[in-house]
C-alpha positions as a Python dict, from the first residue, in 0.01 Angstrom:
ca = {
    (1, 'X'): (0, 0, 0),
    (2, 'X'): (-248, 209, -157),
    (3, 'X'): (-219, 651, -246),
    (4, 'X'): (-432, 899, -115),
    (5, 'X'): (-420, 1255, -229),
    (6, 'X'): (-676, 1494, -3),
    (7, 'X'): (-637, 1869, -83),
    (8, 'X'): (-329, 1816, -266),
    (9, 'X'): (-140, 1640, 21),
    (10, 'X'): (-49, 1290, -108),
    (11, 'X'): (-70, 1049, 168),
    (12, 'X'): (61, 710, 98),
    (13, 'X'): (-81, 440, 313),
    (14, 'X'): (27, 37, 417),
    (15, 'X'): (-152, -182, 606),
    (16, 'X'): (-66, -135, 976),
    (17, 'X'): (224, -228, 1044),
    (18, 'X'): (346, -484, 1364),
    (19, 'X'): (331, -209, 1643),
    (20, 'X'): (-46, -34, 1446),
    (21, 'X'): (125, 250, 1319),
    (22, 'X'): (0, 449, 957),
    (23, 'X'): (211, 590, 740),
    (24, 'X'): (182, 1014, 657),
    (25, 'X'): (255, 1287, 387),
    (26, 'X'): (632, 1352, 439),
    (27, 'X'): (423, 1736, 421),
    (28, 'X'): (255, 1672, 717),
    (29, 'X'): (569, 1539, 861),
    (30, 'X'): (790, 1830, 805),
    (31, 'X'): (548, 2137, 830),
    (32, 'X'): (553, 2024, 1211),
    (33, 'X'): (896, 2011, 1211),
    (34, 'X'): (1018, 2312, 1068),
    (35, 'X'): (722, 2442, 1302),
    (36, 'X'): (922, 2318, 1597),
    (37, 'X'): (1213, 2450, 1501),
    (38, 'X'): (1100, 2829, 1381),
    (39, 'X'): (940, 2788, 1787),
    (40, 'X'): (1252, 2710, 1954),
    (41, 'X'): (1440, 2949, 1687),
    (42, 'X'): (1182, 3232, 1766),
    (43, 'X'): (1217, 3124, 2152),
    (44, 'X'): (830, 3070, 2156),
    (45, 'X'): (713, 2773, 2418),
    (46, 'X'): (366, 2821, 2285),
    (47, 'X'): (404, 2793, 1942),
    (48, 'X'): (622, 2511, 2032),
    (49, 'X'): (431, 2355, 2289),
    (50, 'X'): (136, 2399, 1965),
    (51, 'X'): (391, 2202, 1716),
    (52, 'X'): (448, 1901, 2023),
    (53, 'X'): (70, 1886, 2037),
    (54, 'X'): (-1, 1854, 1622),
    (55, 'X'): (286, 1616, 1689),
    (56, 'X'): (98, 1398, 1841),
    (57, 'X'): (-257, 1445, 1685),
    (58, 'X'): (-82, 1401, 1380),
    (59, 'X'): (35, 1050, 1509),
    (60, 'X'): (454, 1183, 1500),
    (61, 'X'): (645, 936, 1628),
    (62, 'X'): (762, 1168, 1975),
    (63, 'X'): (1113, 1074, 1888),
    (64, 'X'): (1097, 1216, 1552),
    (65, 'X'): (965, 1469, 1668),
    (66, 'X'): (1210, 1565, 1873),
    (67, 'X'): (1490, 1454, 1720),
    (68, 'X'): (1396, 1695, 1378),
    (69, 'X'): (1230, 1950, 1525),
    (70, 'X'): (1302, 2047, 1900),
    (71, 'X'): (1732, 1955, 1844),
    (72, 'X'): (1727, 2096, 1548),
    (73, 'X'): (1557, 2356, 1644),
    (74, 'X'): (1888, 2407, 1899),
    (75, 'X'): (2172, 2286, 1682),
    (76, 'X'): (2048, 2658, 1435),
    (77, 'X'): (2043, 2820, 1735),
    (78, 'X'): (2416, 2708, 1802),
    (79, 'X'): (2506, 2739, 1507),
    (80, 'X'): (2373, 3158, 1519),
    (81, 'X'): (2545, 3125, 1810),
    (82, 'X'): (2880, 3035, 1720),
    (83, 'X'): (2842, 3330, 1456),
    (84, 'X'): (2749, 3563, 1716),
    (85, 'X'): (2384, 3571, 1608),
    (86, 'X'): (2243, 3545, 1859),
    (87, 'X'): (2353, 3545, 2245),
    (88, 'X'): (2318, 3328, 2578),
    (89, 'X'): (1998, 3490, 2680),
    (90, 'X'): (1876, 3454, 2315),
    (91, 'X'): (2024, 3028, 2379),
    (92, 'X'): (1864, 3034, 2750),
    (93, 'X'): (1425, 3159, 2602),
    (94, 'X'): (1572, 2891, 2272),
    (95, 'X'): (1629, 2585, 2547),
    (96, 'X'): (1301, 2732, 2714),
    (97, 'X'): (1050, 2682, 2414),
    (98, 'X'): (1210, 2349, 2353),
    (99, 'X'): (1171, 2191, 2738),
    (100, 'X'): (808, 2315, 2638),
    (101, 'X'): (788, 2063, 2343),
    (102, 'X'): (1016, 1901, 2483),
    (103, 'X'): (796, 1792, 2838),
    (104, 'X'): (432, 1768, 2607),
    (105, 'X'): (635, 1542, 2388),
    (106, 'X'): (828, 1319, 2661),
    (107, 'X'): (595, 1095, 2835),
    (108, 'X'): (486, 977, 2494),
    (109, 'X'): (785, 763, 2360),
    (110, 'X'): (754, 446, 2408),
    (111, 'X'): (934, 263, 2692),
    (112, 'X'): (1064, 8, 2480),
    (113, 'X'): (1149, 223, 2195),
    (114, 'X'): (1506, 364, 2380),
    (115, 'X'): (1840, 166, 2148),
    (116, 'X'): (2035, 150, 2445),
    (117, 'X'): (2412, 40, 2312),
    (118, 'X'): (2503, 109, 2652),
    (119, 'X'): (2490, 380, 2956),
    (120, 'X'): (2601, 688, 3008),
    (121, 'X'): (2636, 895, 3388),
    (122, 'X'): (2653, 1275, 3317),
    (123, 'X'): (2614, 1525, 3473),
    (124, 'X'): (2628, 1926, 3519),
    (125, 'X'): (2560, 2158, 3811),
    (126, 'X'): (2221, 2256, 3806),
    (127, 'X'): (2096, 2560, 3596),
    (128, 'X'): (2458, 2628, 3490),
    (129, 'X'): (2395, 2661, 3075),
    (130, 'X'): (2550, 2330, 2985),
    (131, 'X'): (2237, 2188, 3119),
    (132, 'X'): (2033, 2263, 2793),
    (133, 'X'): (2281, 2025, 2671),
    (134, 'X'): (2202, 1768, 2946),
    (135, 'X'): (1952, 1730, 2890),
    (136, 'X'): (1903, 1714, 2481),
    (137, 'X'): (2100, 1453, 2558),
}
């Protein structure tokens, strides 16, 4: 393992593991996750797309960007909804931002990356507000 300092940011590099990934700075990952969370919280589709593209450019695993960025953003929005800080239209706008990021990240998830523990059949009436949760799953 080798440590490199670039512009004050610590980067740890190891010989590439079997999957070919090189580890990046936690600062980079956290910055991207925060950008995705903020984009969803603000309902900013452009910022979500920018964050998703940045995640891909920085080789953040798409699954991690979805779980630690977009899904965390929706969790924050859900918490604000429960505290009556946000209302249903706010949630729908945030969901659109989440979808903007998902549409970019989802095609880049390797088929073998899914961790199958069984099958679940899940559905809702199309257009229903519960469609948001179904699509996160």
